[in-house]
C-alpha positions in Angstrom: 165.5 211.7 66.5 161.9 211.6 66.3 159.7 211.5 69.3 156.9 208.7 69.0 154.2 211.3 71.1 154.8 214.6 69.3 155.5 213.2 65.9 153.7 209.8 64.9 149.7 209.6 63.6 147.4 208.7 66.1 145.8 205.8 64.9 143.0 203.7 66.6 145.2 200.6 67.1 142.0 199.3 69.0 139.8 199.2 66.2 142.3 197.6 63.4 143.2 194.7 65.7 139.9 193.7 65.6 139.0 193.6 61.8 140.2 190.1 61.2 142.0 187.2 62.2 146.3 188.4 62.2 147.6 185.7 60.0 151.2 184.8 60.5 152.0 183.1 56.7 155.3 181.8 55.6 157.4 183.4 52.7 157.8 181.9 49.9 161.2 181.8 48.4 162.7 180.2 45.0 165.8 177.6 45.2 168.1 180.6 44.7 166.5 181.7 48.5 164.9 184.9 46.6 161.7 186.0 47.5 159.4 184.6 45.0 156.1 187.2 44.2 154.2 185.1 42.2 154.0 182.6 45.6 153.2 184.9 48.2 150.7 186.4 46.1 149.1 182.9 46.2 149.2 182.8 49.6 147.9 186.2 50.3 144.7 185.7 47.7 143.7 182.5 49.4 144.2 184.4 53.1 141.8 187.1 51.9 139.3 184.5 50.4 139.3 183.2 53.8 138.6 186.4 55.0 141.9 187.8 56.1 142.5 191.5 56.7 145.7 191.4 59.0 149.1 190.0 57.8 151.8 189.4 60.3 155.3 188.9 58.8 157.4 188.0 61.7 159.1 184.6 62.3 157.1 182.3 60.7 158.4 184.4 57.9 161.7 184.1 59.1 162.4 187.6 59.2 164.8 186.8 61.9 167.0 185.6 59.1 166.0 188.2 56.3 168.9 190.3 54.7 168.9 193.9 55.2 169.8 194.4 51.3 166.3 192.7 51.0 164.3 194.1 53.7 162.8 197.2 52.2 161.9 195.7 48.7 160.0 192.6 50.2 158.3 195.2 52.4 157.1 197.0 49.5 156.1 193.6 48.0 153.9 192.4 50.8 152.5 195.6 50.9 151.2 195.6 46.9 150.6 192.4 47.2 147.9 192.6 50.2 146.3 196.0 48.7 144.9 199.1 50.0 142.1 197.4 52.0 144.7 195.5 54.0 146.7 196.1 57.1 150.9 194.2 56.4 153.1 194.2 59.3 156.0 193.5 58.7 158.9 192.9 61.6 162.1 193.7 62.3 165.3 192.6 64.8 165.6 190.5 66.5 169.2 191.9 66.8 169.9 195.8 68.0 172.4 196.0 65.4 169.5 195.2 62.7 166.8 196.6 64.5 168.2 199.9 63.8 169.6 199.7 59.9 166.3 198.0 59.6 164.4 201.2 61.5 166.5 204.0 59.3 164.7 202.2 56.4 161.5 201.6 57.5 161.1 205.5 58.5 160.2 205.9 54.6 158.4 202.7 53.9 154.3 202.2 53.7 153.6 200.7 56.9 152.5 202.0 59.9 153.9 199.8 62.2 156.8 196.9 62.8 156.7 194.2 65.2 160.1 194.2 66.8 161.4 190.3 67.1 161.9 189.2 70.1 165.4 187.5 71.3 165.6 186.1 74.8 169.5 185.5 75.1 172.0 188.8 75.5 169.5 190.6 76.9 168.2 192.4 80.1 165.2 194.4 80.9 166.0 197.7 80.5 168.4 197.1 77.2 165.5 195.8 75.7 163.5 198.8 76.6 166.2 201.4 75.7 166.5 199.2 72.5 163.0 199.7 71.4 162.9 203.7 72.4 166.0 204.1 69.6 164.1 202.1 67.3 161.1 203.6 67.6 162.6 206.9 68.0 164.7 206.4 64.6 161.8 205.5 62.6 159.3 207.1 64.1 156.3 204.8 64.1 155.4 202.7 66.8 156.0 198.6 67.4 153.9 196.0 67.9 155.7 194.8 71.3 156.1 190.6 71.3 155.9 189.6 74.6 156.7 186.0 74.0 159.0 184.8 77.5 157.6 185.3 81.0 158.8 188.2 82.3 160.8 189.4 79.3 160.1 192.8 80.2 158.7 194.2 83.5 155.1 195.6 83.4 155.9 198.7 84.8 158.3 199.1 81.1 155.3 197.9 79.1 153.1 200.3 80.8 155.8 203.4 80.0 156.1 201.9 76.6 152.2 201.9 75.4 151.6 205.3 77.2 154.2 207.2 75.9 153.5 205.9 72.6 156.2 203.8 71.6 153.6 200.7 71.3 150.7 200.5 68.7 149.8 196.8 70.0 150.7 193.6 72.0 151.4 190.0 70.6 151.0 187.8 74.0 152.8 184.5 73.7 153.9 183.4 76.7 153.5 179.7 76.9 151.7 177.9 79.4 150.5 174.9 80.7 147.0 176.2 81.8 146.8 179.9 80.2 143.8 180.8 82.8 146.5 180.8 85.1 148.9 183.6 84.3 150.2 186.3 86.8 152.6 187.9 84.6 149.5 189.0 82.3 147.1 189.8 85.3 149.6 192.6 86.4 150.1 193.6 82.5 146.4 193.7 82.6 146.2 196.3 85.8 148.1 198.4 83.9 148.2 198.3 80.3 144.5 198.4 78.4 143.4 194.6 77.5 141.8 196.1 73.9 145.8 196.1 72.6 146.2 192.6 73.7 146.3 190.0 70.9 146.6 186.2 72.0 149.8 185.6 69.9 149.8 181.5 69.6 147.2 181.0 67.3 143.7 179.1 67.8 144.2 177.1 71.3 144.9 179.7 73.9 142.5 182.0 71.8 139.1 181.5 73.8 141.1 181.5 77.3 142.7 184.8 76.4 139.4 186.9 74.9 136.9 185.1 76.8 138.6 185.0 80.6 141.4 188.2 79.6 139.0 190.1 77.1 142.2 190.4 74.4 141.4 192.0 71.2 141.8 189.3 68.6 144.5 186.8 68.2 146.8 185.5 65.4 147.2 182.3 64.3 150.1 180.6 61.1 147.3 177.4 61.1 144.9 180.0 59.3 147.1 180.0 55.9 145.5 176.3 55.6 141.6 177.1 56.0 141.1 181.1 57.1 137.6 180.2 56.0 137.6 178.1 59.7 140.0 180.8 61.2 137.5 183.7 60.4 134.3 181.7 61.8 136.0 181.0 65.1 136.6 184.8 65.5 133.1 185.4 64.7 131.7 183.0 67.1 134.2 184.6 69.9 132.8 187.9 68.9 129.3 186.8 69.5 130.3 185.0 72.5 129.3 181.3 70.8 132.6 179.8 73.1 130.9 176.0 71.7 131.4 177.1 68.3 134.7 178.1 69.0 135.9 175.5 70.8 134.5 173.1 68.0 136.5 174.9 65.5 139.6 175.2 67.4 139.4 171.5 68.2 139.9 171.2 64.2 143.1 173.1 64.1 144.4 170.8 67.1 146.4 167.9 65.2 148.5 170.4 63.4 149.2 172.3 66.0 150.4 169.5 68.1 152.5 168.3 65.0 153.9 172.1 65.2 154.7 172.2 69.2 156.3 168.4 69.2 158.4 169.4 66.0 159.1 173.0 65.2 156.2 175.4 65.1 157.9 177.8 62.0 159.3 174.1 60.1 156.4 172.6 60.4 154.2 175.5 59.4 156.2 176.0 56.4 155.8 172.6 55.2 152.2 172.1 55.7 151.6 175.4 53.0 153.8 174.2 50.5 152.0 170.5 51.2 148.8 171.9 51.1 149.3 173.1 47.6 148.0 176.6 48.5 151.7 177.7 47.6 154.8 176.7 46.7 156.9 178.0 49.6 160.0 176.8 48.3 163.4 175.9 50.8 163.2 177.3 54.5 166.4 180.2 54.7 169.2 179.0 56.8 169.4 179.1 59.7 166.7 176.2 59.7 166.4 173.5 57.4 163.5 170.9 56.3 162.2 168.4 58.0 162.4 164.5 57.5 160.4 162.2 54.6 157.9 160.3 57.6 157.3 164.0 59.4 156.4 165.2 55.9 154.5 162.0 55.2 152.3 163.2 58.9 151.8 166.5 57.9 150.8 165.9 54.8 147.9 163.5 56.1 147.0 166.1 58.8 147.2 168.9 56.5 144.2 167.0 54.1 141.9 166.2 57.1 142.4 170.2 57.8 141.2 170.6 54.2 138.5 168.1 54.3 136.4 169.6 57.6 133.2 170.5 56.9 131.4 172.3 59.7 
């Protein structure tokens, strides 16, 4: 097995995660559920026109349910479509068996880091750490550590994985009523460089995470609708113009509220399709589409978001 600290190229991920808003788009598929290159290209082009250069394909793209038989082909397609000036980060997992089979393929794919999709059930911290180590050693590439659940990994385990070269950066997405009060995050930041952390829940907590905890950037699904506004929000935060950043954040709030009320993945998928940006097609089972009343509400919200000028 490849030992990451010995054989992996060194990359300054602290700078790379600051290049742009990290978009987390859906995946366009046809009625037969095969990936649609044309519609995915439309989505990527729309995001790039709004300033996005980093594309993270994870939960919103339903990499949880991707077929192993299509995995390598899809990754090659995304890298080619995004172009050499962009950074594509696909995902592996979330089950151990799928993660290891994908890691075997990932070793030869033109991608420098892969995110491990988190799984809460049928896991424990020691087992998670061991599985991450095995996947990284199999592919010889570090992973994006997705911390979605409080105390999913103890801070000491995160520190070990970072120090030993197993982690490129950290997507932090632990949902709290008040993100300013986060004991887990504070403990993590005592052990791991804060510049390796990315706020992983869209525009809403990004100001708190970047202003109060000095995270290196933020991920977004709603950026797919208005990448120009998300980019302006990132620029405002970079210049410490927090009032302007908050004005932009508020513009995305209605769509985020609908995502939280119904389903973050399903609502974003429908929103992109209803926006006319890309014909994303059906959701892959084990998910299903929304009801017509829900689609109508989302369409109205999307049209208002598309019409916003600041």
